[in-house]
PQR file of N, CA, C, O and H, with PARSE charges and radii, in Angstrom:
ATOM      1  N   UNK A   1      -6.514  -6.323  -9.618 -0.4000 1.5000
ATOM      2  CA  UNK A   1      -6.034  -7.250 -10.614 -0.0000 2.0000
ATOM      3  C   UNK A   1      -7.045  -7.338 -11.752  0.5500 1.7000
ATOM      4  O   UNK A   1      -8.246  -7.158 -11.552 -0.5500 1.4000
ATOM      5  N   UNK A   2      -6.535  -7.617 -12.945 -0.4000 1.5000
ATOM      6  CA  UNK A   2      -7.389  -7.803 -14.109 -0.0000 2.0000
ATOM      7  C   UNK A   2      -7.219  -9.229 -14.623  0.5500 1.7000
ATOM      8  O   UNK A   2      -6.347  -9.969 -14.167 -0.5500 1.4000
ATOM      9  H   UNK A   2      -5.559  -7.763 -13.107  0.4000 1.0000
ATOM     10  N   UNK A   3      -8.062  -9.598 -15.572 -0.4000 1.5000
ATOM     11  CA  UNK A   3      -7.987 -10.939 -16.165 -0.0000 2.0000
ATOM     12  C   UNK A   3      -6.614 -11.220 -16.776  0.5500 1.7000
ATOM     13  O   UNK A   3      -6.195 -12.376 -16.849 -0.5500 1.4000
ATOM     14  H   UNK A   3      -8.771  -8.997 -15.942  0.4000 1.0000
ATOM     15  N   UNK A   4      -5.911 -10.172 -17.216 -0.4000 1.5000
ATOM     16  CA  UNK A   4      -4.623 -10.374 -17.891 -0.0000 2.0000
ATOM     17  C   UNK A   4      -3.438 -10.497 -16.932  0.5500 1.7000
ATOM     18  O   UNK A   4      -2.333 -10.817 -17.368 -0.5500 1.4000
ATOM     19  H   UNK A   4      -6.251  -9.233 -17.157  0.4000 1.0000
ATOM     20  N   UNK A   5      -3.644 -10.250 -15.644 -0.4000 1.5000
ATOM     21  CA  UNK A   5      -2.543 -10.365 -14.684 -0.0000 2.0000
ATOM     22  C   UNK A   5      -2.162 -11.833 -14.478  0.5500 1.7000
ATOM     23  O   UNK A   5      -3.036 -12.694 -14.372 -0.5500 1.4000
ATOM     24  H   UNK A   5      -4.542  -9.991 -15.290  0.4000 1.0000
ATOM     25  N   UNK A   6      -0.863 -12.115 -14.421 -0.4000 1.5000
ATOM     26  CA  UNK A   6      -0.410 -13.503 -14.238 -0.0000 2.0000
ATOM     27  C   UNK A   6      -0.955 -14.149 -12.967  0.5500 1.7000
ATOM     28  O   UNK A   6      -1.217 -15.352 -12.952 -0.5500 1.4000
ATOM     29  H   UNK A   6      -0.154 -11.415 -14.507  0.4000 1.0000
ATOM     30  N   UNK A   7      -1.127 -13.368 -11.906 -0.4000 1.5000
ATOM     31  CA  UNK A   7      -1.646 -13.915 -10.649 -0.0000 2.0000
ATOM     32  C   UNK A   7      -3.076 -14.428 -10.815  0.5500 1.7000
ATOM     33  O   UNK A   7      -3.444 -15.442 -10.221 -0.5500 1.4000
ATOM     34  H   UNK A   7      -0.913 -12.391 -11.918  0.4000 1.0000
ATOM     35  N   UNK A   8      -3.878 -13.736 -11.615 -0.4000 1.5000
ATOM     36  CA  UNK A   8      -5.259 -14.168 -11.873 -0.0000 2.0000
ATOM     37  C   UNK A   8      -5.247 -15.400 -12.761  0.5500 1.7000
ATOM     38  O   UNK A   8      -5.974 -16.359 -12.500 -0.5500 1.4000
ATOM     39  H   UNK A   8      -3.579 -12.912 -12.097  0.4000 1.0000
ATOM     40  N   UNK A   9      -4.439 -15.385 -13.796 -0.4000 1.5000
ATOM     41  CA  UNK A   9      -4.372 -16.520 -14.717 -0.0000 2.0000
ATOM     42  C   UNK A   9      -3.872 -17.781 -14.024  0.5500 1.7000
ATOM     43  O   UNK A   9      -4.252 -18.887 -14.408 -0.5500 1.4000
ATOM     44  H   UNK A   9      -3.849 -14.606 -14.008  0.4000 1.0000
ATOM     45  N   UNK A  10      -3.029 -17.631 -13.015 -0.4000 1.5000
ATOM     46  CA  UNK A  10      -2.513 -18.787 -12.272 -0.0000 2.0000
ATOM     47  C   UNK A  10      -3.480 -19.246 -11.189  0.5500 1.7000
ATOM     48  O   UNK A  10      -3.238 -20.260 -10.534 -0.5500 1.4000
ATOM     49  H   UNK A  10      -2.720 -16.732 -12.703  0.4000 1.0000
ATOM     50  N   UNK A  11      -4.584 -18.505 -10.991 -0.4000 1.5000
ATOM     51  CA  UNK A  11      -5.566 -18.884  -9.981 -0.0000 2.0000
ATOM     52  C   UNK A  11      -5.194 -18.458  -8.576  0.5500 1.7000
ATOM     53  O   UNK A  11      -5.796 -18.938  -7.616 -0.5500 1.4000
ATOM     54  H   UNK A  11      -4.780 -17.682 -11.524  0.4000 1.0000
ATOM     55  N   UNK A  12      -4.216 -17.568  -8.424 -0.4000 1.5000
ATOM     56  CA  UNK A  12      -3.778 -17.129  -7.101 -0.0000 2.0000
ATOM     57  C   UNK A  12      -4.662 -16.037  -6.517  0.5500 1.7000
ATOM     58  O   UNK A  12      -4.691 -15.855  -5.300 -0.5500 1.4000
ATOM     59  H   UNK A  12      -3.726 -17.179  -9.205  0.4000 1.0000
ATOM     60  N   UNK A  13      -5.387 -15.306  -7.368 -0.4000 1.5000
ATOM     61  CA  UNK A  13      -6.294 -14.253  -6.902 -0.0000 2.0000
ATOM     62  C   UNK A  13      -7.403 -14.065  -7.919  0.5500 1.7000
ATOM     63  O   UNK A  13      -7.377 -14.663  -8.995 -0.5500 1.4000
ATOM     64  H   UNK A  13      -5.363 -15.454  -8.356  0.4000 1.0000
ATOM     65  N   UNK A  14      -8.365 -13.245  -7.581 -0.4000 1.5000
ATOM     66  CA  UNK A  14      -9.527 -13.014  -8.428 -0.0000 2.0000
ATOM     67  C   UNK A  14      -9.429 -11.649  -9.113  0.5500 1.7000
ATOM     68  O   UNK A  14      -8.823 -10.727  -8.566 -0.5500 1.4000
ATOM     69  H   UNK A  14      -8.386 -12.759  -6.707  0.4000 1.0000
ATOM     70  N   UNK A  15     -10.019 -11.510 -10.307 -0.4000 1.5000
ATOM     71  CA  UNK A  15     -10.065 -10.191 -10.936 -0.0000 2.0000
ATOM     72  C   UNK A  15     -10.846  -9.217 -10.053  0.5500 1.7000
ATOM     73  O   UNK A  15     -11.838  -9.596  -9.430 -0.5500 1.4000
ATOM     74  H   UNK A  15     -10.511 -12.259 -10.751  0.4000 1.0000
ATOM     75  N   UNK A  16     -10.403  -7.986 -10.002 -0.4000 1.5000
ATOM     76  CA  UNK A  16     -11.079  -6.980  -9.195 -0.0000 2.0000
ATOM     77  C   UNK A  16     -10.504  -6.812  -7.804  0.5500 1.7000
ATOM     78  O   UNK A  16     -10.839  -5.850  -7.113 -0.5500 1.4000
ATOM     79  H   UNK A  16      -9.598  -7.678 -10.508  0.4000 1.0000
ATOM     80  N   UNK A  17      -9.639  -7.731  -7.374 -0.4000 1.5000
ATOM     81  CA  UNK A  17      -8.999  -7.594  -6.066 -0.0000 2.0000
ATOM     82  C   UNK A  17      -8.000  -6.442  -6.106  0.5500 1.7000
ATOM     83  O   UNK A  17      -7.453  -6.117  -7.160 -0.5500 1.4000
ATOM     84  H   UNK A  17      -9.366  -8.512  -7.936  0.4000 1.0000
ATOM     85  N   UNK A  18      -7.774  -5.839  -4.963 -0.4000 1.5000
ATOM     86  CA  UNK A  18      -6.814  -4.732  -4.880 -0.0000 2.0000
ATOM     87  C   UNK A  18      -5.392  -5.247  -5.048  0.5500 1.7000
ATOM     88  O   UNK A  18      -5.040  -6.311  -4.538 -0.5500 1.4000
ATOM     89  H   UNK A  18      -8.219  -6.103  -4.107  0.4000 1.0000
ATOM     90  N   UNK A  19      -4.585  -4.487  -5.764 -0.4000 1.5000
ATOM     91  CA  UNK A  19      -3.178  -4.832  -5.947 -0.0000 2.0000
ATOM     92  C   UNK A  19      -2.352  -3.984  -4.985  0.5500 1.7000
ATOM     93  O   UNK A  19      -2.484  -2.761  -4.946 -0.5500 1.4000
ATOM     94  H   UNK A  19      -4.871  -3.623  -6.179  0.4000 1.0000
ATOM     95  N   UNK A  20      -1.506  -4.646  -4.215 -0.4000 1.5000
ATOM     96  CA  UNK A  20      -0.697  -3.945  -3.211 -0.0000 2.0000
ATOM     97  C   UNK A  20       0.501  -3.258  -3.854  0.5500 1.7000
ATOM     98  O   UNK A  20       1.072  -3.746  -4.829 -0.5500 1.4000
ATOM     99  H   UNK A  20      -1.398  -5.640  -4.246  0.4000 1.0000
ATOM    100  N   UNK A  21       0.866  -2.113  -3.284 -0.4000 1.5000
ATOM    101  CA  UNK A  21       2.042  -1.362  -3.718 -0.0000 2.0000
ATOM    102  C   UNK A  21       2.868  -1.024  -2.484  0.5500 1.7000
ATOM    103  O   UNK A  21       3.042   0.146  -2.143 -0.5500 1.4000
ATOM    104  H   UNK A  21       0.402  -1.716  -2.492  0.4000 1.0000
ATOM    105  N   UNK A  22       3.372  -2.056  -1.822 -0.4000 1.5000
ATOM    106  CA  UNK A  22       4.110  -1.865  -0.572 -0.0000 2.0000
ATOM    107  C   UNK A  22       5.345  -0.992  -0.749  0.5500 1.7000
ATOM    108  O   UNK A  22       5.706  -0.243   0.158 -0.5500 1.4000
ATOM    109  H   UNK A  22       3.231  -3.006  -2.100  0.4000 1.0000
ATOM    110  N   UNK A  23       5.995  -1.078  -1.900 -0.4000 1.5000
ATOM    111  CA  UNK A  23       7.201  -0.280  -2.115 -0.0000 2.0000
ATOM    112  C   UNK A  23       6.892   1.215  -2.199  0.5500 1.7000
ATOM    113  O   UNK A  23       7.760   2.044  -1.925 -0.5500 1.4000
ATOM    114  H   UNK A  23       5.702  -1.687  -2.637  0.4000 1.0000
ATOM    115  N   UNK A  24       5.660   1.562  -2.576 -0.4000 1.5000
ATOM    116  CA  UNK A  24       5.267   2.962  -2.713 -0.0000 2.0000
ATOM    117  C   UNK A  24       4.592   3.508  -1.462  0.5500 1.7000
ATOM    118  O   UNK A  24       4.745   4.688  -1.145 -0.5500 1.4000
ATOM    119  H   UNK A  24       4.955   0.889  -2.799  0.4000 1.0000
ATOM    120  N   UNK A  25       3.851   2.675  -0.749 -0.4000 1.5000
ATOM    121  CA  UNK A  25       3.024   3.160   0.351 -0.0000 2.0000
ATOM    122  C   UNK A  25       3.409   2.598   1.717  0.5500 1.7000
ATOM    123  O   UNK A  25       2.553   2.501   2.597 -0.5500 1.4000
ATOM    124  H   UNK A  25       3.726   1.717  -1.006  0.4000 1.0000
ATOM    125  N   UNK A  26       4.662   2.228   1.914 -0.4000 1.5000
ATOM    126  CA  UNK A  26       5.114   1.695   3.203 -0.0000 2.0000
ATOM    127  C   UNK A  26       5.648   2.837   4.065  0.5500 1.7000
ATOM    128  O   UNK A  26       6.855   2.973   4.267 -0.5500 1.4000
ATOM    129  H   UNK A  26       5.357   2.307   1.200  0.4000 1.0000
ATOM    130  N   UNK A  27       4.727   3.648   4.566 -0.4000 1.5000
ATOM    131  CA  UNK A  27       5.111   4.767   5.421 -0.0000 2.0000
ATOM    132  C   UNK A  27       3.971   5.094   6.375  0.5500 1.7000
ATOM    133  O   UNK A  27       2.824   4.702   6.159 -0.5500 1.4000
ATOM    134  H   UNK A  27       3.747   3.538   4.402  0.4000 1.0000
ATOM    135  N   UNK A  28       4.308   5.817   7.427 -0.4000 1.5000
ATOM    136  CA  UNK A  28       3.309   6.364   8.332 -0.0000 2.0000
ATOM    137  C   UNK A  28       3.329   7.869   8.086  0.5500 1.7000
ATOM    138  O   UNK A  28       4.391   8.446   7.854 -0.5500 1.4000
ATOM    139  H   UNK A  28       5.240   6.136   7.603  0.4000 1.0000
ATOM    140  N   UNK A  29       2.164   8.504   8.136 -0.4000 1.5000
ATOM    141  CA  UNK A  29       2.089   9.928   7.805 -0.0000 2.0000
ATOM    142  C   UNK A  29       1.225  10.680   8.808  0.5500 1.7000
ATOM    143  O   UNK A  29       0.330  10.117   9.439 -0.5500 1.4000
ATOM    144  H   UNK A  29       1.302   8.035   8.325  0.4000 1.0000
ATOM    145  N   UNK A  30       1.517  11.949   8.932 -0.4000 1.5000
ATOM    146  CA  UNK A  30       0.726  12.839   9.788 -0.0000 2.0000
ATOM    147  C   UNK A  30       0.737  14.229   9.170  0.5500 1.7000
ATOM    148  O   UNK A  30       1.746  14.680   8.627 -0.5500 1.4000
ATOM    149  H   UNK A  30       2.244  12.406   8.419  0.4000 1.0000
ATOM    150  N   UNK A  31      -0.407  14.897   9.266 -0.4000 1.5000
ATOM    151  CA  UNK A  31      -0.516  16.269   8.777 -0.0000 2.0000
ATOM    152  C   UNK A  31      -0.276  17.234   9.928  0.5500 1.7000
ATOM    153  O   UNK A  31      -0.787  17.036  11.030 -0.5500 1.4000
ATOM    154  H   UNK A  31      -1.226  14.531   9.707  0.4000 1.0000
ATOM    155  N   UNK A  32       0.499  18.274   9.671 -0.4000 1.5000
ATOM    156  CA  UNK A  32       0.766  19.316  10.662 -0.0000 2.0000
ATOM    157  C   UNK A  32      -0.093  20.531  10.338  0.5500 1.7000
ATOM    158  O   UNK A  32      -0.037  21.066   9.231 -0.5500 1.4000
ATOM    159  H   UNK A  32       0.914  18.435   8.776  0.4000 1.0000
ATOM    160  N   UNK A  33      -0.883  20.957  11.307 -0.4000 1.5000
ATOM    161  CA  UNK A  33      -1.695  22.165  11.159 -0.0000 2.0000
ATOM    162  C   UNK A  33      -0.781  23.376  11.237  0.5500 1.7000
ATOM    163  O   UNK A  33       0.025  23.484  12.162 -0.5500 1.4000
ATOM    164  H   UNK A  33      -0.929  20.522  12.206  0.4000 1.0000
ATOM    165  N   UNK A  34      -0.895  24.287  10.279 -0.4000 1.5000
ATOM    166  CA  UNK A  34      -0.026  25.464  10.236 -0.0000 2.0000
ATOM    167  C   UNK A  34      -0.800  26.765  10.408  0.5500 1.7000
ATOM    168  O   UNK A  34      -0.295  27.848  10.115 -0.5500 1.4000
ATOM    169  H   UNK A  34      -1.550  24.198   9.528  0.4000 1.0000
ATOM    170  N   UNK A  35      -2.020  26.641  10.884 -0.4000 1.5000
ATOM    171  CA  UNK A  35      -2.822  27.837  11.114 -0.0000 2.0000
ATOM    172  C   UNK A  35      -3.936  27.962  10.096  0.5500 1.7000
ATOM    173  O   UNK A  35      -3.848  27.444   8.983 -0.5500 1.4000
ATOM    174  H   UNK A  35      -2.430  25.761  11.123  0.4000 1.0000
ATOM    175  N   UNK A  36      -4.982  28.656  10.499 -0.4000 1.5000
ATOM    176  CA  UNK A  36      -6.136  28.853   9.624 -0.0000 2.0000
ATOM    177  C   UNK A  36      -5.711  29.607   8.367  0.5500 1.7000
ATOM    178  O   UNK A  36      -5.010  30.616   8.444 -0.5500 1.4000
ATOM    179  H   UNK A  36      -5.053  29.077  11.403  0.4000 1.0000
ATOM    180  N   UNK A  37      -6.139  29.112   7.222 -0.4000 1.5000
ATOM    181  CA  UNK A  37      -5.820  29.751   5.958 -0.0000 2.0000
ATOM    182  C   UNK A  37      -4.480  29.357   5.370  0.5500 1.7000
ATOM    183  O   UNK A  37      -4.157  29.767   4.255 -0.5500 1.4000
ATOM    184  H   UNK A  37      -6.708  28.293   7.160  0.4000 1.0000
ATOM    185  N   UNK A  38      -3.693  28.576   6.085 -0.4000 1.5000
ATOM    186  CA  UNK A  38      -2.394  28.109   5.588 -0.0000 2.0000
ATOM    187  C   UNK A  38      -2.482  26.640   5.191  0.5500 1.7000
ATOM    188  O   UNK A  38      -3.270  25.878   5.753 -0.5500 1.4000
ATOM    189  H   UNK A  38      -3.955  28.243   6.991  0.4000 1.0000
ATOM    190  N   UNK A  39      -1.678  26.260   4.234 -0.4000 1.5000
ATOM    191  CA  UNK A  39      -1.657  24.862   3.797 -0.0000 2.0000
ATOM    192  C   UNK A  39      -0.996  23.993   4.867  0.5500 1.7000
ATOM    193  O   UNK A  39       0.026  24.382   5.432 -0.5500 1.4000
ATOM    194  H   UNK A  39      -1.038  26.879   3.777  0.4000 1.0000
ATOM    195  N   UNK A  40      -1.570  22.821   5.150 -0.4000 1.5000
ATOM    196  CA  UNK A  40      -0.940  21.920   6.120 -0.0000 2.0000
ATOM    197  C   UNK A  40       0.335  21.313   5.537  0.5500 1.7000
ATOM    198  O   UNK A  40       0.542  21.328   4.324 -0.5500 1.4000
ATOM    199  H   UNK A  40      -2.400  22.506   4.691  0.4000 1.0000
ATOM    200  N   UNK A  41       1.172  20.786   6.403 -0.4000 1.5000
ATOM    201  CA  UNK A  41       2.420  20.141   5.986 -0.0000 2.0000
ATOM    202  C   UNK A  41       2.287  18.638   6.228  0.5500 1.7000
ATOM    203  O   UNK A  41       1.919  18.206   7.320 -0.5500 1.4000
ATOM    204  H   UNK A  41       1.004  20.774   7.388  0.4000 1.0000
ATOM    205  N   UNK A  42       2.588  17.855   5.206 -0.4000 1.5000
ATOM    206  CA  UNK A  42       2.545  16.398   5.317 -0.0000 2.0000
ATOM    207  C   UNK A  42       3.917  15.881   5.729  0.5500 1.7000
ATOM    208  O   UNK A  42       4.917  16.154   5.065 -0.5500 1.4000
ATOM    209  H   UNK A  42       2.887  18.206   4.319  0.4000 1.0000
ATOM    210  N   UNK A  43       3.958  15.136   6.823 -0.4000 1.5000
ATOM    211  CA  UNK A  43       5.187  14.498   7.294 -0.0000 2.0000
ATOM    212  C   UNK A  43       5.056  12.999   7.050  0.5500 1.7000
ATOM    213  O   UNK A  43       4.051  12.395   7.424 -0.5500 1.4000
ATOM    214  H   UNK A  43       3.146  14.914   7.362  0.4000 1.0000
ATOM    215  N   UNK A  44       6.066  12.394   6.424 -0.4000 1.5000
ATOM    216  CA  UNK A  44       6.082  10.954   6.158 -0.0000 2.0000
ATOM    217  C   UNK A  44       7.337  10.344   6.764  0.5500 1.7000
ATOM    218  O   UNK A  44       8.422  10.923   6.711 -0.5500 1.4000
ATOM    219  H   UNK A  44       6.883  12.885   6.120  0.4000 1.0000
ATOM    220  N   UNK A  45       7.160   9.155   7.345 -0.4000 1.5000
ATOM    221  CA  UNK A  45       8.295   8.402   7.874 -0.0000 2.0000
ATOM    222  C   UNK A  45       8.209   6.985   7.320  0.5500 1.7000
ATOM    223  O   UNK A  45       7.191   6.318   7.505 -0.5500 1.4000
ATOM    224  H   UNK A  45       6.278   8.685   7.388  0.4000 1.0000
ATOM    225  N   UNK A  46       9.248   6.511   6.648 -0.4000 1.5000
ATOM    226  CA  UNK A  46       9.189   5.177   6.049 -0.0000 2.0000
ATOM    227  C   UNK A  46       9.097   4.082   7.109  0.5500 1.7000
ATOM    228  O   UNK A  46       9.659   4.202   8.198 -0.5500 1.4000
ATOM    229  H   UNK A  46      10.075   7.053   6.497  0.4000 1.0000
ATOM    230  N   UNK A  47       8.385   3.022   6.770 -0.4000 1.5000
ATOM    231  CA  UNK A  47       8.309   1.845   7.631 -0.0000 2.0000
ATOM    232  C   UNK A  47       9.427   0.895   7.237  0.5500 1.7000
ATOM    233  O   UNK A  47       9.661   0.662   6.051 -0.5500 1.4000
ATOM    234  H   UNK A  47       7.929   2.925   5.885  0.4000 1.0000
ATOM    235  N   UNK A  48      10.109   0.354   8.214 -0.4000 1.5000
ATOM    236  CA  UNK A  48      11.136  -0.648   7.941 -0.0000 2.0000
ATOM    237  C   UNK A  48      10.694  -1.962   8.571  0.5500 1.7000
ATOM    238  O   UNK A  48      10.305  -2.008   9.738 -0.5500 1.4000
ATOM    239  H   UNK A  48       9.919   0.544   9.178  0.4000 1.0000
ATOM    240  N   UNK A  49      10.760  -3.013   7.793 -0.4000 1.5000
ATOM    241  CA  UNK A  49      10.327  -4.330   8.238 -0.0000 2.0000
ATOM    242  C   UNK A  49      11.563  -5.193   8.420  0.5500 1.7000
ATOM    243  O   UNK A  49      12.164  -5.638   7.442 -0.5500 1.4000
ATOM    244  H   UNK A  49      11.076  -2.976   6.845  0.4000 1.0000
ATOM    245  N   UNK A  50      11.943  -5.432   9.669 -0.4000 1.5000
ATOM    246  CA  UNK A  50      13.160  -6.181   9.949 -0.0000 2.0000
ATOM    247  C   UNK A  50      12.894  -7.661  10.203  0.5500 1.7000
ATOM    248  O   UNK A  50      13.675  -8.507   9.767 -0.5500 1.4000
ATOM    249  H   UNK A  50      11.454  -5.070  10.463  0.4000 1.0000
ATOM    250  N   UNK A  51      11.818  -7.985  10.893 -0.4000 1.5000
ATOM    251  CA  UNK A  51      11.532  -9.372  11.240 -0.0000 2.0000
ATOM    252  C   UNK A  51      10.600 -10.023  10.223  0.5500 1.7000
ATOM    253  O   UNK A  51      10.894 -11.104   9.713 -0.5500 1.4000
ATOM    254  H   UNK A  51      11.184  -7.297  11.246  0.4000 1.0000
ATOM    255  N   UNK A  52       9.495  -9.377   9.933 -0.4000 1.5000
ATOM    256  CA  UNK A  52       8.523  -9.884   8.966 -0.0000 2.0000
ATOM    257  C   UNK A  52       8.427  -8.919   7.801  0.5500 1.7000
ATOM    258  O   UNK A  52       8.410  -7.703   7.993 -0.5500 1.4000
ATOM    259  H   UNK A  52       9.257  -8.499  10.347  0.4000 1.0000
ATOM    260  N   UNK A  53       8.363  -9.453   6.608 -0.4000 1.5000
ATOM    261  CA  UNK A  53       8.232  -8.636   5.405 -0.0000 2.0000
ATOM    262  C   UNK A  53       6.779  -8.665   4.940  0.5500 1.7000
ATOM    263  O   UNK A  53       6.112  -9.688   5.099 -0.5500 1.4000
ATOM    264  H   UNK A  53       8.377 -10.440   6.452  0.4000 1.0000
ATOM    265  N   UNK A  54       6.267  -7.564   4.367 -0.4000 1.5000
ATOM    266  CA  UNK A  54       4.904  -7.574   3.822 -0.0000 2.0000
ATOM    267  C   UNK A  54       4.784  -8.643   2.735  0.5500 1.7000
ATOM    268  O   UNK A  54       5.704  -8.845   1.942 -0.5500 1.4000
ATOM    269  H   UNK A  54       6.809  -6.734   4.238  0.4000 1.0000
ATOM    270  N   UNK A  55       3.655  -9.311   2.713 -0.4000 1.5000
ATOM    271  CA  UNK A  55       3.443 -10.346   1.707 -0.0000 2.0000
ATOM    272  C   UNK A  55       1.968 -10.399   1.338  0.5500 1.7000
ATOM    273  O   UNK A  55       1.112  -9.890   2.061 -0.5500 1.4000
ATOM    274  H   UNK A  55       2.908  -9.147   3.357  0.4000 1.0000
ATOM    275  N   UNK A  56       1.695 -11.016   0.220 -0.4000 1.5000
ATOM    276  CA  UNK A  56       0.330 -11.182  -0.270 -0.0000 2.0000
ATOM    277  C   UNK A  56      -0.140 -12.572   0.122  0.5500 1.7000
ATOM    278  O   UNK A  56       0.559 -13.559  -0.107 -0.5500 1.4000
ATOM    279  H   UNK A  56       2.391 -11.430  -0.367  0.4000 1.0000
ATOM    280  N   UNK A  57      -1.326 -12.647   0.711 -0.4000 1.5000
ATOM    281  CA  UNK A  57      -1.900 -13.942   1.095 -0.0000 2.0000
ATOM    282  C   UNK A  57      -2.894 -14.398   0.042  0.5500 1.7000
ATOM    283  O   UNK A  57      -3.523 -13.580  -0.629 -0.5500 1.4000
ATOM    284  H   UNK A  57      -1.894 -11.846   0.897  0.4000 1.0000
ATOM    285  N   UNK A  58      -3.026 -15.676  -0.092 -0.4000 1.5000
ATOM    286  CA  UNK A  58      -4.015 -16.246  -0.990 -0.0000 2.0000
ATOM    287  C   UNK A  58      -5.035 -17.021  -0.167  0.5500 1.7000
ATOM    288  O   UNK A  58      -4.679 -17.921   0.593 -0.5500 1.4000
ATOM    289  H   UNK A  58      -2.515 -16.340   0.453  0.4000 1.0000
ATOM    290  N   UNK A  59      -6.299 -16.666  -0.326 -0.4000 1.5000
ATOM    291  CA  UNK A  59      -7.374 -17.358   0.381 -0.0000 2.0000
ATOM    292  C   UNK A  59      -8.153 -18.267  -0.562  0.5500 1.7000
ATOM    293  O   UNK A  59      -9.218 -18.773  -0.210 -0.5500 1.4000
ATOM    294  H   UNK A  59      -6.589 -15.935  -0.944  0.4000 1.0000
ATOM    295  N   UNK A  60      -7.618 -18.468  -1.756 -0.4000 1.5000
ATOM    296  CA  UNK A  60      -8.305 -19.296  -2.749 -0.0000 2.0000
ATOM    297  C   UNK A  60      -8.188 -20.764  -2.407  0.5500 1.7000
ATOM    298  O   UNK A  60      -8.708 -21.611  -3.133 -0.5500 1.4000
ATOM    299  H   UNK A  60      -6.752 -18.057  -2.042  0.4000 1.0000
TER
END
């Protein structure tokens, strides 16, 4: 977060804190070895949150 972010201006978080991107990074991943000298394969599986949804906490 930066000084210009609404969350900082409202006092909900501090400048310099990490900003979450749950919509972009909500997955589990594993690399598959394809042999020496070959490029590995990245496998991704999306995470689905049915009971609890990801949220941002405030410790201020």
